[in-house]
C-alpha positions in Angstrom: 25.3 -66.9 -33.9 25.3 -64.5 -31.0 23.2 -61.6 -29.8 24.4 -58.4 -28.1 23.3 -55.7 -25.7 24.4 -52.3 -26.9 24.5 -48.8 -25.3 25.5 -46.2 -27.9 26.3 -42.5 -27.5 26.5 -41.3 -31.0 27.2 -37.9 -32.5 26.9 -38.0 -36.3 27.2 -36.0 -39.5 26.1 -38.2 -42.3 26.9 -37.7 -46.0 25.5 -40.3 -48.3 26.5 -40.5 -51.9 24.6 -43.6 -53.1 21.8 -43.3 -55.5 18.6 -41.9 -53.8 20.4 -42.3 -50.4 21.5 -39.6 -48.0 25.1 -38.6 -47.5 26.7 -38.9 -44.0 29.8 -39.0 -41.9 29.8 -40.7 -38.6 31.7 -40.0 -35.3 30.6 -42.9 -33.1 31.3 -43.6 -29.4 29.9 -47.1 -28.6 29.8 -49.4 -25.6 28.7 -53.0 -26.7 28.0 -55.9 -24.3 28.1 -59.2 -26.2 27.2 -62.6 -24.9 28.1 -65.7 -27.0 27.6 -69.3 -25.7 30.7 -70.8 -24.1 32.8 -67.8 -25.2 35.3 -66.1 -22.8 34.4 -62.7 -21.4 36.7 -60.0 -22.6 36.8 -56.2 -23.0 38.1 -54.5 -26.1 39.0 -50.9 -26.6 39.1 -50.3 -30.3 39.9 -47.1 -32.3 39.3 -47.9 -36.0 38.9 -46.1 -39.3 36.9 -48.2 -41.8 36.8 -47.5 -45.5 34.2 -49.6 -47.4 34.0 -49.6 -51.2 31.5 -52.3 -52.0 29.6 -51.8 -55.2 26.4 -49.9 -54.8 27.0 -49.0 -51.2 27.9 -45.7 -49.7 31.5 -45.0 -48.7 31.4 -43.9 -45.1 34.3 -43.0 -42.8 33.9 -44.1 -39.2 35.9 -43.2 -36.1 34.9 -45.9 -33.6 35.7 -46.4 -29.9 34.3 -49.7 -28.6 34.3 -51.6 -25.3 32.9 -55.1 -25.7 31.8 -57.3 -22.8 30.7 -60.9 -23.8 28.3 -62.6 -21.5 25.6 -65.3 -21.7 23.1 -65.2 -24.6 20.7 -62.3 -24.5 18.6 -60.3 -26.8 19.7 -57.0 -28.2 18.3 -54.1 -26.2 20.1 -50.9 -27.4 19.7 -47.5 -25.8 20.8 -44.7 -28.1 21.2 -40.9 -27.4 21.9 -39.3 -30.8 22.7 -35.7 -31.4 23.4 -34.8 -35.0 22.9 -32.6 -38.0 21.3 -34.4 -40.9 21.1 -33.1 -44.4 18.5 -34.9 -46.4 18.2 -34.6 -50.1 15.2 -36.8 -51.0 13.0 -35.7 -53.8 10.6 -33.0 -52.8 11.7 -32.8 -49.2 13.1 -29.8 -47.5 16.6 -29.9 -45.8 15.9 -29.2 -42.1 18.4 -29.2 -39.2 17.0 -30.9 -36.1 18.0 -31.8 -32.6 16.8 -35.4 -32.1 16.8 -37.4 -28.9 15.7 -41.0 -28.4 15.8 -42.9 -25.1 15.0 -46.5 -24.3 14.5 -47.7 -27.9 14.2 -51.5 -27.8 14.7 -53.4 -31.0 14.9 -57.1 -31.6 17.6 -58.1 -34.2 17.8 -61.3 -36.2 19.9 -64.0 -34.7 22.3 -64.0 -37.6 23.2 -60.4 -36.9 26.1 -59.6 -34.5 25.4 -55.9 -34.4 22.3 -53.7 -35.0 21.8 -52.6 -38.6 21.9 -48.9 -39.3 18.7 -47.6 -40.7 18.9 -45.9 -44.1 15.6 -43.9 -43.4 16.0 -40.4 -41.9 14.5 -40.1 -38.3 11.3 -38.3 -37.6 11.7 -34.5 -37.7 10.5 -32.3 -34.9 7.9 -29.7 -36.1 9.3 -26.3 -36.9 7.5 -23.4 -35.3 6.3 -20.8 -37.8 8.0 -17.4 -37.7 6.6 -14.9 -35.1 4.2 -12.3 -36.4 5.5 -8.8 -36.7 3.3 -7.5 -33.8 4.5 -10.2 -31.4 7.9 -8.7 -30.7 9.5 -6.0 -28.6 10.1 -2.7 -30.3 12.7 -0.1 -29.7 12.6 3.6 -28.9 13.1 4.5 -32.6 9.9 2.9 -33.6 6.8 5.1 -33.4 3.9 4.3 -31.1 0.4 5.6 -31.4 -1.1 7.0 -28.2 -4.6 5.5 -27.5 -7.5 8.0 -27.6 -8.0 9.4 -24.1 -11.3 9.3 -22.4 -12.8 12.8 -21.7 -12.4 14.0 -18.1 -15.9 14.4 -16.7 -15.9 14.8 -12.9 -19.2 14.9 -11.1 -18.1 18.2 -9.4 -15.5 20.9 -10.0 -12.3 19.5 -8.7 -11.0 21.1 -5.5 -12.5 22.4 -2.2 -16.3 22.3 -2.1 -16.7 25.3 0.2 -17.4 29.0 -0.2 -14.0 30.3 -1.3 -14.9 33.8 -0.2 -15.6 32.8 3.3 -13.2 32.8 6.3 -12.6 29.5 7.9 -10.7 29.0 11.1 -8.7 25.7 11.6 -11.4 24.5 14.0 -14.2 25.3 11.5 -12.6 23.1 8.9 -11.8 20.3 11.4 -15.4 20.3 12.6 -16.5 19.5 9.1 -15.1 16.0 9.7 -16.0 15.8 13.4 -19.4 17.3 13.0 -22.2 17.6 15.5 -23.6 14.3 14.4 -20.2 12.6 14.8 -19.7 14.1 18.3 -23.2 13.1 19.3 -22.6 9.5 18.2 -19.2 9.4 19.9 -20.4 10.9 23.2 -23.5 8.7 23.4 -21.7 5.4 22.8 -18.9 6.5 25.2 -21.4 7.2 28.0 -23.2 3.8 27.3 -19.9 1.9 27.4 -18.9 3.7 30.7 -22.1 2.8 32.3 -21.6 -0.8 31.2 -18.1 -0.9 32.6 -19.1 0.7 35.8 -21.9 -1.8 36.4 -19.3 -4.5 35.8 -17.3 -3.2 38.7 -14.7 -0.9 37.1 -13.8 1.7 39.8 -13.2 4.9 38.0 -14.8 8.3 38.6 -17.1 9.1 35.7 -19.6 11.7 34.7 -21.2 11.7 31.2 -19.1 13.4 28.6 -20.6 16.1 26.4 -19.7 17.3 22.9 -17.7 20.3 24.0 -15.7 18.3 26.5 -15.0 15.7 23.8 -13.6 18.4 21.6 -11.4 19.5 24.4 -10.3 15.9 24.8 -9.4 15.8 21.1 -7.4 19.0 21.4 -5.2 17.4 24.0 -4.8 14.4 21.7 -3.6 16.7 18.9 -1.3 18.4 21.5 0.3 15.1 22.3 1.2 14.8 18.6 3.0 18.1 18.8 4.9 17.6 22.1 5.3 13.7 21.9 5.9 13.0 25.6 6.8 9.5 26.6 3.5 9.1 28.5 0.3 11.2 28.3 0.2 11.7 32.1 3.5 13.6 31.9 1.6 16.5 30.5 0.2 17.2 34.0 3.4 16.9 35.9 4.7 20.1 37.6 8.4 19.3 38.1 11.2 21.1 36.4 11.7 18.4 33.7 8.1 18.3 32.7 6.3 21.6 32.5 3.3 21.7 30.0 1.0 24.5 31.1 -1.6 24.0 28.3 -3.2 20.6 29.2 -4.0 21.6 32.8 -6.0 24.7 31.6 -8.2 22.4 29.4 -9.1 19.5 31.7 -7.7 17.6 34.7 -5.4 14.6 33.9 -7.7 12.1 35.6 -10.6 13.2 33.4 -8.5 12.8 30.3 -7.6 9.3 31.4 -11.2 8.5 32.2 -12.4 9.5 28.7 -9.6 7.6 27.1 -10.5 4.5 29.1 -14.2 4.6 28.2 -13.9 5.9 24.6 -16.2 3.9 22.4 -17.5 4.4 18.8 -20.3 1.9 18.5 -23.3 0.9 20.5 -22.2 -1.7 23.2 -25.5 -3.5 22.6 -24.8 -3.9 18.9 -21.3 -5.1 19.8 -22.7 -7.8 22.0 -25.0 -9.0 19.2 -22.2 -9.0 16.7 -19.9 -10.9 19.1 -22.4 -13.8 19.2 -22.0 -14.1 15.4 -18.3 -14.7 15.6 -17.3 -17.6 13.3 -20.3 -17.1 10.9 -20.4 -15.1 7.6 -22.6 -12.5 9.3 -19.8 -11.5 11.8 -18.4 -8.0 11.2 -14.8 -7.6 12.3 -15.1 -3.8 12.0 -18.3 -3.4 13.9 -16.7 -1.2 16.6 -15.4 1.2 14.0 -18.2 1.4 11.5 -20.3 4.3 12.8 -17.3 6.7 13.0 -15.6 5.3 9.9 -18.6 5.8 7.7 -19.1 9.4 8.9 -15.5 10.3 8.4 -15.6 8.8 4.8 -18.7 10.8 4.1 -17.0 14.0 5.1 -13.9 13.2 3.1 -16.1 12.8 -0.1 -18.3 15.8 0.6 -15.9 18.7 1.1 -13.3 18.0 -1.5 -13.4 16.6 -5.1 -10.1 15.1 -6.4 -8.3 16.2 -9.5 -7.7 14.0 -12.5 -4.7 12.0 -11.3 -5.2 9.6 -8.4 -2.9 7.1 -6.6 -3.8 3.9 -4.8 -1.5 2.3 -2.3 -1.3 0.7 1.1 -0.9 2.5 4.4 0.2 0.8 7.7 -1.0 1.9 11.1 1.6 0.5 13.5 0.5 -2.0 16.2 1.9 -5.0 18.0 -1.6 -6.3 19.1 -2.2 -10.0 18.9 -5.1 -9.8 16.4 -5.9 -11.4 13.1 -6.1 -8.0 11.3 -2.4 -7.3 11.9 -0.4 -7.6 8.7 3.3 -7.7 7.8 4.8 -5.8 4.9 8.5 -6.1 4.6 9.0 -3.1 2.2 7.1 -0.6 4.3 8.8 1.6 7.0 6.1 0.3 9.4 6.3 -3.4 8.9 3.7 -4.6 11.4 0.2 -3.0 11.7 -3.3 -2.6 10.4 -3.3 -2.3 6.6 -5.5 0.3 4.9 -6.1 0.6 1.1 -6.1 4.3 0.4 -7.1 6.4 -2.6 -5.4 9.9 -2.6 -5.2 12.9 -4.8 -1.8 12.9 -6.4 -1.5 16.7 -6.4 -1.7 17.3 -2.6 -2.1 14.0 -0.8 -5.8 14.5 0.2 -7.3 11.2 1.4 -10.4 10.7 -0.7 -11.3 7.1 0.2 -9.9 4.3 2.4 -10.8 0.8 3.4 -9.5 -1.3 6.3 -8.2 -4.8 5.4 -9.5 -7.4 7.9 -7.2 -10.2 6.8 -9.5 -11.6 4.2 -12.1 -10.2 1.8 -15.7 -10.3 3.1 -17.2 -10.8 -0.3 -14.4 -11.9 -2.7 -15.2 -11.5 -6.4 -12.8 -14.3 -7.5 -10.4 -11.8 -9.2 -8.0 -11.5 -6.4 -7.4 -9.1 -3.4 -5.5 -6.5 -5.4 -8.3 -6.3 -8.1 -11.1 -5.9 -5.5 -9.1 -3.3 -3.5 -8.8 -0.9 -6.4 -12.3 -1.4 -7.7 -13.9 -0.9 -4.3 -12.1 2.5 -3.9 -13.3 3.9 -7.2 -16.9 5.0 -7.1 -18.2 6.3 -10.5 -21.3 8.0 -9.0 -19.1 10.0 -6.7 -16.0 10.6 -8.8 -17.2 10.7 -12.5 -15.1 9.3 -15.4 -11.9 10.1 -17.2 -9.6 9.8 -14.1 -6.1 8.4 -14.3 -5.3 5.9 -11.6 -1.6 5.1 -10.7 -0.8 1.8 -8.8 2.2 -0.3 -8.0 3.0 -3.8 -9.0 0.9 -5.4 -6.3 -2.2 -4.2 -8.1 -1.3 -4.0 -11.8 -2.6 -6.7 -14.1 -4.1 -6.8 -17.6 -7.4 -7.9 -16.2 -7.7 -4.9 -13.8 -6.7 -2.3 -16.4 -9.2 -3.7 -18.9 -11.9 -3.6 -16.3 -11.0 0.0 -15.3 -11.1 1.0 -19.0 -14.6 -0.3 -19.2 -15.6 1.7 -16.1 -14.2 4.9 -17.7 -10.8 5.1 -15.9 -7.3 4.9 -17.4 -4.5 3.4 -15.4 -0.7 3.1 -15.2 1.6 1.2 -12.9 4.6 -1.1 -12.5 4.0 -4.7 -13.3 5.5 -8.1 -12.4 6.6 -10.1 -15.5 5.0 -13.3 -14.2 1.5 -11.7 -14.3 -1.1 -13.3 -16.5 -1.3 -11.3 -19.7 2.3 -10.1 -19.8 4.0 -10.7 -23.2 6.0 -13.9 -23.2 7.9 -13.3 -26.4 11.7 -12.9 -26.3 12.0 -11.6 -29.9 14.0 -8.3 -29.8 13.8 -8.2 -26.0 15.9 -6.0 -23.8 19.4 -7.7 -23.7 21.3 -8.3 -20.5 24.1 -6.0 -21.6 21.8 -3.1 -22.4 22.9 0.4 -21.6 21.3 2.7 -19.1 18.3 4.4 -20.9 17.6 1.5 -23.4 14.0 0.5 -23.7 11.7 -1.9 -25.4 7.9 -1.7 -25.7 5.0 -3.8 -27.1 1.4 -2.9 -27.5 -1.7 -5.1 -27.2 -4.7 -3.0 -28.0 -5.0 -0.3 -25.4 -2.4 -2.0 -23.1 1.2 -0.8 -23.5 4.0 -2.8 -21.9 7.4 -1.0 -21.4 10.7 -2.3 -20.2 13.4 0.3 -19.4 16.9 -0.1 -18.1 17.9 2.3 -15.3 20.1 1.1 -12.5 17.9 -2.0 -12.9 15.1 -3.1 -15.2 11.8 -1.3 -14.8 8.6 -2.8 -16.3 5.4 -0.9 -16.6 1.9 -1.2 -18.1 -0.3 1.7 -19.1 -3.5 2.5 -20.9 -2.8 6.2 -20.8 0.5 6.9 -22.6 2.4 6.1 -25.7 5.8 4.4 -25.4 8.3 7.2 -25.9 7.8 11.0 -26.6 11.4 12.2 -26.4 11.7 12.7 -22.6 15.0 12.4 -20.8 16.4 12.7 -17.3 19.8 13.3 -15.8 21.7 10.5 -14.0 25.1 10.5 -12.3 27.3 7.8 -13.8 30.8 6.7 -12.8 33.5 6.1 -15.3 35.0 2.6 -14.5 38.4 3.6 -15.9 39.0 7.0 -14.3 36.7 6.6 -11.3 35.2 10.1 -11.9 31.5 10.9 -11.7 29.6 12.8 -14.4 26.1 13.7 -15.3 24.5 12.0 -18.2 21.1 12.4 -19.9 19.3 9.2 -20.7 16.1 8.5 -22.5 12.9 7.9 -20.4 9.6 6.3 -21.5 6.6 8.4 -21.1 4.9 6.0 -18.6 7.9 6.2 -16.3 7.9 10.0 -16.2 4.2 10.1 -15.4 4.4 7.3 -12.8 7.2 9.1 -10.9 5.2 12.3 -11.0 1.8 11.0 -9.9 2.3 7.8 -7.9 3.3 9.6 -4.7 -0.1 10.8 -3.5 -0.5 8.3 -0.7 3.2 8.6 0.3 2.7 12.4 0.6 -0.4 11.8 2.8 1.6 9.4 4.9 4.4 11.9 5.3 2.0 14.7 6.4 0.5 12.3 9.0 3.9 11.1 10.2 5.2 14.5 11.1 2.8 15.1 14.0 1.0 11.8 14.3 -1.3 11.4 17.4 -1.0 7.6 17.4 0.1 6.1 20.7 0.0 2.7 22.5 -3.5 1.6 23.4 -5.0 -1.5 25.1 -7.9 -1.7 22.6 -7.3 -2.2 18.9 -10.2 0.1 17.8 -8.8 3.1 19.8 -5.6 2.9 17.7 -7.7 3.3 14.5 -9.8 6.1 16.2 -6.5 8.0 16.6 -5.7 7.4 13.0 -9.1 8.8 12.0 -8.1 12.0 13.9 -4.8 12.1 11.9 -6.8 11.8 8.6 -9.2 14.6 9.6 -6.4 16.9 10.7 -4.3 16.4 7.5 -7.4 16.7 5.2 -8.4 19.9 7.1 -4.9 21.3 6.6 -5.0 20.5 2.9 -8.4 22.3 2.5 -7.0 25.3 4.4 -4.0 25.4 2.1 -6.0 25.1 -1.1 -8.3 27.9 -0.1 -5.4 30.2 0.9 -3.7 29.6 -2.4 -6.9 30.2 -4.3 -7.1 33.6 -2.6 -3.4 34.2 -3.2 -2.5 34.2 0.4 0.3 32.5 2.3 -1.1 29.3 4.0 -0.1 28.3 7.5 2.4 25.6 8.0 1.1 22.3 9.3 2.6 22.8 12.7 1.1 26.3 13.1 -2.2 24.9 11.9 -2.2 22.2 14.5 -1.2 24.7 17.2 -4.1 27.0 16.4 -6.5 24.0 16.2 -5.5 22.9 19.7 -6.2 26.3 21.2 -9.5 26.7 19.3 -10.9 23.3 20.3 -9.8 23.8 23.9 -11.7 27.2 24.0 -14.9 25.8 22.4 -16.8 25.9 25.7 -15.1 28.8 27.4 -17.5 31.3 28.9 -16.8 35.1 28.9 -14.6 36.5 31.7 -16.1 38.4 34.6 -15.6 42.2 34.7 -13.1 42.1 37.5 -10.8 39.4 36.1 -9.0 38.5 33.0 -9.3 35.1 31.4 -6.6 32.7 32.5 -6.6 30.5 29.5 -4.7 31.3 26.3 -6.5 33.5 23.8 -8.1 32.0 20.7 -6.1 33.2 17.7 -8.9 33.3 15.2 -11.8 35.0 17.0 -12.1 37.7 14.4 -12.2 37.1 10.7 -8.9 37.0 9.0 -6.8 37.0 12.2 -4.0 34.6 12.6 -3.2 35.3 16.2 -4.5 37.4 19.1 -6.8 37.5 22.0 -10.1 35.8 22.1 -13.2 37.9 21.6 -14.7 39.2 24.9 -18.2 38.5 23.6 -19.5 34.9 23.8 -20.0 32.9 20.6 -23.2 33.5 18.8 -25.9 31.0 19.5 -24.6 30.0 22.9 -26.6 30.6 26.1 -24.6 33.0 28.2 -26.3 32.0 31.5 -26.4 34.2 34.6 -23.7 36.8 35.0 -21.6 37.7 38.0 -19.0 35.8 40.1 -20.6 33.2 42.2 -19.3 29.7 43.4 -20.9 26.7 41.8 -20.0 23.0 41.7 -17.4 22.0 39.1 -19.6 19.1 37.9 -23.0 17.5 38.5 -23.5 16.4 42.1 -23.3 12.7 42.4 -26.2 10.7 43.9 -23.7 8.6 45.8 -23.3 10.2 49.2 -19.7 9.0 49.5 -18.7 10.8 46.2 -20.5 14.1 46.7 -17.4 15.9 48.2 -14.8 14.3 45.9 -16.3 13.5 42.5 -15.0 15.7 39.7 -12.6 17.8 41.8 -10.2 20.2 40.1 -7.1 22.0 41.2 -7.6 25.4 42.6 -5.9 28.1 40.5 -4.9 30.0 43.7 -3.6 27.3 46.1 -3.3 24.3 43.8 -5.4 22.1 46.1 -8.3 20.0 45.0 -11.7 21.6 45.2 -15.3 20.9 44.1 -16.1 24.6 43.5 -15.6 27.0 40.7 -16.5 30.6 39.7 -19.6 30.6 37.6 -18.5 33.5 35.4 -14.7 33.1 35.4 -14.9 29.4 34.9 -11.9 28.7 37.2 -11.8 26.3 40.1 -11.4 28.0 43.5 -11.5 26.7 47.1 -14.2 27.7 49.7 -13.1 26.3 53.0 -13.2 27.9 56.5 -9.4 28.3 56.7 -8.8 28.8 53.0 -11.3 31.0 51.0 -9.4 31.2 47.7 -12.6 32.3 45.9 -12.4 35.8 47.6 -8.7 36.1 47.7 -8.3 35.3 44.0 -10.9 37.8 42.9 -9.5 40.5 45.2 -6.1 40.0 43.8 -7.3 40.2 40.2 -9.3 43.4 40.9 -6.2 45.2 42.2 -4.0 44.3 39.2 
């Protein structure tokens, strides 16, 4: 007697005709290794067809390809991979079709057997999954969807501008709602403290304390830089033929502008020092140098405008190449490297309602993820109200977020990634790969609606606002592959896609308005870059308020460029004193001195509420006299308007720098010349 080692690859269809036995047919591919004592080793390739007709046994037909290797005695260790279709007809049993796979099945056979016996019992059947429920499948456009009941829109205030619509507001009046007296007081105070600290540390730069009016003039030149966009700020004060900008020199000297830019600071230097000592601890605040101004700007954004029902949440990048941990990379943004801001904007006009600066990690994570926290932190129910519709992209959209917003009183819509938790995993009636443009599938899970739509590629959205399809369509240009001609074709569009395309662009619109005349420029300190972005936000929001008020009165609003031009002039003239009787003013006229005027001369009377001071032309120092004897004759010098030389004197009434030197008395010559004109 011998034993064998068998490896069998078997594909079978069995038909058994014996009593109470299954019926089978077998196609068998077998490799057998046999090992008998003192027997030669040989290999056999056999193709056989066996017909058995013994009494009481089934009559199978076998096609068999065998290779036998005989070797020393060993036990039978078969390994069988079997793929087959078995039809069983036992009493009371169903007739399933199963895919069965067995690996490494070891069986000991009796010594008398030269080959393993074939089992007459059917193999174990794999469990059959129950049919999917009717709701757990994708539906087509022809199947009706029920729109969920919408929450009532209950804003805390009437949406729109929160100002007197009957009043007249100049561009500078609206801008100073954001850079108010309190903001300017904080900014000037901290700048002066920082300048004193740097001067005590040995920084050699002429400095006198800056006041609120001078800070507004400084901001006017910043806005002017966004209009002109010179390669360097100091080019604004050049007098050669290639660079001639008359406006900045009439506002302040170039060295004074550079001094204010060098010492500009938004937070208390003492508080910064305390915060720096906490670096590496949970108490450290990475935005400490921005917080005073950021909070005041945000308060103004909320106070003077209330958004309409549709809101958009998206990221905004402020370009920088600084080596700082706050810098982020976003490959899909036009500005790929920079500081990332999460922005909430009104979808109707791009007004920036709320924003937060991302530090590189969340200060107090909730455990729900960055995208979840970013949206929830921007939506304040006590300020906004309820019933708002929030539109987001696939970075934020998730079932968990939308359910949470629904509990807060907000509805949401946005594109979604199919690997998100909560997205339907069923493939029953899913959108096929060869679907035509305009085909769609949808599935509803309570208030959550998931939609897949084929455009030039597949688009997947989730919404708690809309129903799946309401008969909308849009035009698309398609090319005939046979003739190569282009034609217009109307395709079906799901309702969430139409709404998403209409309302998601709020932040993009705000970014575009900022980008046209952005004041951002290279800086050596990271927080100055964000200060310049705060100016951009204030200017664009001011322009949107002006536009909304003009349209409410059925008047034509200014363009953004003209709005910025008037704003520059008005801020530059904020501290201008009235002209003396014998001379005309040398600076450009304010265009909005009288109510309703869009351009013209500045009023000859001083602004109400300002101390006019003594009248008459008389020479006075251009700035406070320094206590340092070596700086008394040079500190704060300005260029004489008559001879263009530096001087420390100016006319008290005309407010123009003029020389008083033995061989050059420009003060008298200039006034005499003006009186004769």
